[in-house]
BAKEZA-498625 format. One line per 8 residues: for each residue x, y, z of C-alpha. Coordinates in steps of 0.02 Angstrom, whole numbers, plus 32768, in hexadecimal, padded with zeros to 4 digits. Example, Ala and Ser with C-alpha at 12.3 -4.5 7.8 and 13.67 -1.06 7.14 Angstrom:
<recs>
8267,7F1F,8186; 82AC,7FCB,8165
</recs>
This chain:
<recs>
8000,8000,8000; 808B,8078,802F; 80E9,8052,7F8F; 804D,8077,7F28; 8032,811B,7F85; 80E7,814C,7F69; 80D6,8125,7EAF; 803A,8192,7E9F
808E,8224,7EF8; 812A,8211,7E8D; 80BF,820A,7DEE; 8063,82A9,7E21; 8105,8306,7E43; 814A,82CC,7D9C; 80B2,8314,7D41; 80CC,83B8,7D9B
817D,83C5,7D56; 8152,8397,7CA2; 8119,8447,7C73; 81B8,8491,7CBC; 8227,841E,7C55; 81C0,8441,7BBA; 81D0,84FC,7BD8; 828D,84F2,7BD9
8292,8489,7B3B; 821B,84FD,7ADE; 8269,85A1,7B16; 82A1,85D1,7A67; 81F6,85A7,7A21; 81A3,860F,7AA7; 8213,86A3,7A80; 81E0,8699,79C9
8128,8690,79FA; 813A,8728,7A6A; 8192,8785,79E0; 8103,875F,7969; 8087,8798,79EE; 80E7,883C,7A02; 80DD,8859,7945; 8022,8835,7944
8004,88AF,79D2; 8067,8933,7975; 7FFD,8918,78D8; 7F5D,8928,793C; 7F97,89CD,7988; 7FC0,8A10,78DB; 7F14,89DC,789A; 7EC0,8A3A,7927
7F27,8AD4,78F7; 7F5B,8AE3,79AC; 7FC2,8B7F,79C9; 8075,8B5C,79F9; 8087,8C01,7A53; 8009,8C48,7ACC; 8061,8CF0,7ABF; 80A6,8D53,7A2C
815B,8D27,7A06; 81CD,8DB1,7A47; 8275,8D58,7A42; 82B9,8CDB,79C4; 8360,8C8D,79ED; 83C4,8C32,7968; 843F,8BAF,79A6; 84C8,8B6F,7932
850F,8AC1,794D; 85BC,8AAB,7900; 860D,8A01,78EC; 869C,89C3,7882; 86A9,892F,780E; 872A,88B3,7852; 878E,8829,7806; 8744,8788,784B
87C4,8737,78BF; 87D4,867A,78D1; 875B,863B,7955; 8788,85CB,79E6; 86FF,8552,79B8; 8683,8539,792B; 85FE,854E,79B2; 862D,8605,79CC
85B3,867A,7972; 85FB,8709,790C; 8590,87A1,7937; 8587,8835,78C1; 84F3,888B,7914; 8532,88AD,79C4; 84EA,894F,7A07; 845D,895C,7988
83D4,890A,79EF; 8411,895C,7A8E; 83F4,8A06,7A3F; 834D,89D0,79F9; 830D,8998,7AA3; 8350,8A34,7AF8; 82F3,8AA5,7A80; 8253,8A46,7AA5
8274,8A63,7B5E; 8299,8B1B,7B43; 81F6,8B2F,7AE4; 8195,8AE6,7B76; 81AC,8B8F,7BC9; 81CE,8BF2,7B2B; 811F,8BD5,7AE7; 80D5,8C30,7B7D
814D,8CC4,7B7E; 8162,8CDE,7AC3; 8213,8C99,7AB0; 8239,8C2E,7A18; 82D4,8BC5,79F7; 831B,8B86,7953; 83B3,8B1D,792E; 8428,8B13,7898
849D,8A80,7881; 8543,8A9A,7828; 85B7,8A07,780A; 865E,8A48,77C9; 86AB,89CF,774D; 8761,8999,774F; 877B,89FA,76AD; 8736,8A9B,76F9
8791,8B1D,7761; 8745,8B33,780D; 8778,8BEA,781C; 8727,8C16,7776; 8686,8BBD,77A1; 867D,8C0D,784D; 8697,8CBB,7803; 8605,8C9D,778C
8595,8C77,7820; 85D0,8D13,787D; 85AC,8D7E,77E3; 84FA,8D3B,77E6; 84E7,8D7E,7896; 84EA,8CD8,78F3; 850E,8CEF,79AD; 84F5,8C4B,7A08
8560,8BB4,79DF; 8566,8B02,7A21; 8608,8AB5,79E3; 863D,89FF,79DA; 86F4,8A24,79B3; 87A1,89FC,79F5; 881E,8A6C,7A4E; 8876,8AB5,79B4
87D2,8AD4,795A; 8786,8B30,79EF; 8823,8B9C,79F8; 8805,8BCF,7943; 8752,8C02,796B; 878E,8C68,7A00; 87FD,8CD1,7990; 8768,8D0B,792B
86EC,8D2E,79B6; 86F0,8DB3,7A3C; 8698,8DA9,7AE3; 8612,8E24,7AAC; 85E9,8DD0,7A06; 85C0,8D1A,7A27; 85A8,8C93,7AAA; 85FC,8BEB,7A8B
85D2,8B49,7AE7; 8659,8AC3,7AE0; 8608,8A17,7AEB; 869A,899E,7AD0; 8749,89E0,7AF6; 878D,89BB,7BA6; 8835,8A11,7B9A; 8856,8A77,7C39
88B2,8AFD,7BD5; 880C,8B3E,7B8E; 87D4,8B5C,7C42; 8877,8BB1,7C74; 88F8,8C0A,7C08; 888A,8BF9,7B6B; 87E7,8C2C,7BC0; 8772,8CB1,7B7C
86D7,8D00,7BCA; 8664,8CCB,7B3C; 869F,8C15,7B40; 863A,8B9F,7BB0; 866E,8AEC,7BD0; 85EC,8A64,7BEF; 865F,89CA,7BF9; 86C0,89B2,7C9B
8778,89D9,7C7F; 87FF,8955,7C95; 8827,899D,7D41; 8770,898F,7D77; 8764,88DB,7D39; 8807,88A8,7D8C; 87D6,88FA,7E32; 872A,88A7,7E2D
877A,87FC,7E15; 8802,881A,7E96; 8785,884D,7F1D; 8731,87A4,7F0A; 87D5,8745,7F0B; 8808,87A0,7FAB; 8760,8771,7FF8; 8783,86BA,7FCD
8836,86CD,800C; 887D,8697,7F65; 890C,8711,7F72; 8999,86B6,7F18; 8990,86C9,7E5C; 89DC,8679,7DC3; 89C3,86FF,7D3C; 89C1,86CB,7C85
89BD,8755,7C01; 8995,8744,7B49; 89FB,8791,7ABB; 8985,881F,7A89; 8989,88D4,7AC2; 88DF,88C6,7B18; 891E,882E,7B76; 89B1,8894,7BB5
893E,8923,7BE8; 88CE,88AD,7C4A; 8965,8858,7C9A; 89AA,8902,7CCC; 8904,892C,7D21; 8906,8885,7D7A; 89B5,88A6,7DBD; 897E,8950,7E00
88E7,88FF,7E52; 8959,887C,7EA0; 89C5,8906,7EE9; 892C,8967,7F23; 88DE,88D2,7F7E; 8980,8884,7FBD; 897F,87EF,7F47; 8A1D,8789,7F24
8A40,875D,7E6F; 8AA5,86BD,7E88; 8AC9,86A2,7DCF; 8AAD,8701,7D2E; 8ABA,86BE,7C7D; 8A90,86F6,7BCC; 8A38,867D,7B59; 8A94,8681,7AB3
8A6B,85D8,7A66; 8A2E,85D9,79B2; 89F8,8523,79A2; 8941,84F1,798E; 8910,84CC,7A42; 887C,8463,7A0D; 88FC,83DC,79E9; 898E,8404,7A5D
893F,844C,7AFD; 894B,83A7,7B58; 8A09,83AA,7B45; 8A31,8464,7B4C; 89C5,84A1,7BDD; 8A00,842A,7C67; 8AB7,8455,7C47; 8A93,8510,7C3A
8A33,8511,7CDE; 8AAF,84AA,7D44; 8ABC,852F,7DCB; 8AB1,851A,7E87; 8A69,857F,7F16; 89D6,85DC,7EC9; 8919,85DD,7EE8; 88CE,860F,7E41
8901,8627,7D8C; 88D7,86D8,7D53; 88CA,86E7,7C95; 88D3,877F,7C23; 889B,873D,7B7A; 881D,87B3,7B2C; 880C,8756,7A87; 87FB,86AC,7AD9
888F,8663,7A7A; 88CA,85F1,7B06; 886B,8615,7BA7; 87DF,8598,7B86; 885E,850C,7B73; 88A8,8522,7C20; 8818,84D5,7C82; 882D,841C,7CAD
88DB,8419,7C5F; 8946,8475,7CE0; 89CF,841A,7D3F; 8974,8435,7DE4; 88B6,843C,7DF7; 889E,84F9,7E02; 8812,8577,7DE5; 881A,85E7,7D49
87E4,869E,7D58; 87F7,873B,7CEF; 87C3,873C,7C39; 8794,8685,7C46; 8747,861D,7CD1; 8703,8696,7D52; 86F9,873B,7CF3; 86CA,87EE,7D26
8645,8833,7CB1; 85CB,88C2,7C9E; 8545,8849,7C5E; 852F,878D,7C50; 84A7,871D,7C0B; 8490,86C7,7CB4; 846C,876C,7D0C; 83B7,8765,7D4C
83AB,87D9,7DE4; 835D,8886,7DEF; 82ED,8870,7D57; 837A,8833,7CE6; 8315,8799,7CB4; 8290,8808,7C65; 8317,8867,7C08; 8368,87C6,7BCC
82BF,8786,7B8C; 8296,882A,7B34; 833D,8828,7ADD; 832E,8772,7AA7; 8280,878D,7A62; 82C2,881D,79FA; 836A,87D6,79C1; 835C,8719,79D1
83FF,870F,7A33; 844A,8736,7ADE; 8471,87E8,7B10; 852D,880B,7B0E; 858E,888C,7B70; 8596,8900,7AD8; 84D8,88F3,7AC3; 84C2,8920,7B7A
853C,89B2,7B6A; 84DE,89F5,7AD3; 8438,89E9,7B31; 8484,8A43,7BC8; 84CD,8ACE,7B5D; 8427,8AF6,7B07; 83C5,8AE7,7BA9; 8440,8B5D,7BFE
8425,8BDB,7B74; 8369,8BC8,7B80; 836B,8BDF,7C3D; 83D3,8C7E,7C2C; 835F,8CC6,7BA6; 82C4,8C9E,7C0C; 8309,8CEF,7CAA; 8353,8D8B,7C57
82CB,8D9C,7BD1; 8358,8DC5,7B5A; 83C5,8D6C,7ADB; 844C,8DF0,7AD5; 84FA,8DA4,7AE6; 8530,8E13,7B77; 8491,8DEE,7BDA; 84A2,8D32,7BBF
855A,8D2F,7BEF; 853C,8D94,7C8C; 84AC,8D26,7CC6; 8502,8C7F,7CA1; 859A,8CB3,7D07; 8533,8CF9,7D97; 84FC,8CA3,7E37; 8447,8CB1,7DFD
845D,8C2D,7D76; 8430,8B78,7D9F; 83F0,8AEC,7D31; 839F,8A46,7D5D; 8401,89C8,7CF8; 83D4,891D,7D3F; 8467,891E,7DB8; 840F,8937,7E5F
8449,89EB,7E72; 8440,8A82,7E00; 84D7,8A99,7D8F; 8526,8B44,7D76; 85BD,8B97,7D25; 865B,8BC8,7D80; 8669,8C84,7D74; 8726,8C81,7D60
8736,8C0E,7CC8; 868B,8BDF,7C80; 8697,8B28,7CB5; 85F3,8AD2,7CE0; 85F9,8A93,7D93; 859C,89EF,7D9F; 859F,8946,7DF9; 8609,88C3,7DA2
85C6,8812,7D8B; 8639,877F,7DAE; 8600,86EA,7D46; 8636,8640,7D0A; 85FC,8609,7C5D; 8555,85C8,7C9E; 8536,8619,7D47; 8540,86BB,7DA8
85BA,86AF,7E39; 85C0,875A,7E8B; 85B2,8816,7E72; 8638,8896,7E9C; 8658,8905,7EFA; 8663,8880,7F80; 861A,889B,802D; 868E,88F9,80A1
86DD,896E,8020; 86A8,8A1D,804F; 86BC,8AC8,7FFE; 868B,8B78,8037; 861D,8B94,7F9D; 85F4,8AED,7F49; 862F,8A3B,7F66; 8632,8A2D,7EA9
86C9,8AA1,7EAB; 872F,8A1E,7F07; 8749,89D1,7E5A; 87B9,8A26,7DDB; 8813,8ACB,7DEB; 87C2,8B3D,7E6B; 87C6,8BFA,7E55; 886A,8C16,7EB6
88BF,8B91,7E48; 887A,8BD2,7DA3; 88EA,8C2E,7D27; 8853,8C6D,7CC4; 884F,8D2B,7CB8; 87AD,8D6D,7C6D
</recs>
């Protein structure tokens, strides 16, 4: 009798879980269905001739998104998607969000998308846009390309939002009042990671640096973080192998990592040329952190807190893929601009700059606290997510790190350390 009762209870519980399993398996299908439903609702609104604006339009703001065609690098795996639309859907969603308020106050937003080809000159194309009177730019460009734009734009003419480049120099000696940085800099990322490693008492590092300039910049930031938080770098090596690791990693990695007396391997490999091959192949069983393993990020697909799940779902319905960091940065840039325009009731460059750099500015960005810009260098202060490939692990700043103004300023270069001179 008891066995029959147990079987009935077990069968009932099993039936309860069937819908949950089906939901996970059909998630892509559900996203497509929701997307179709969104399109149908939009068509119905258009048929009813529903007014988009409840008030006459008094301000129209044009936002220009600039990206550059890139030579496609070899991928680590055939499973890695090659994205050529990063930033596009982030801007699209942000404009929808801006119009939520804009429709009631008479503020309209439009976006132009300019992809500069390899055969085109970035300075020439940027000058053309300036001659057309464009004032607000969201740029998916690298360090050298942003420097070229800076040379042709004064503080009073335009506002530029950097959504990819992490080089600390743009926030210090190369800073400019009209240049705002959404991505965390290398120093912010390294401090965010180091705070967590200190909390775990993993204070003895084996640092491995890749061959590229960005790898060296990240490694330099990690060394400064180690000094700042009293970390010991027990060993430091540069990865300079050119062989195809898909075939040789099992032989090369154990010998390369035959080092004693460290807690974690800290990797600076921005392109992912070798970092993914370190796990499970090191001489000793050690944790991997840095650009691979446990990584500090502004956004991650496993982030679900503070309304992030709703944002992830919206983005996937629109784009059919996961939201990347660049997508999130683009969304944050356009939302920051919209917030400033709403509050100041102006889209004049000087008014926007002043408000964004003031203590009045704050934006809800699915991070648990409002994000804002540092007045001394235009860097967005924000919590940093610490994530493994398939799970969220922690969020920095870690508990116990205090600051007279904002705990977020415990990461990266604080105002007394900054060499930026507006």
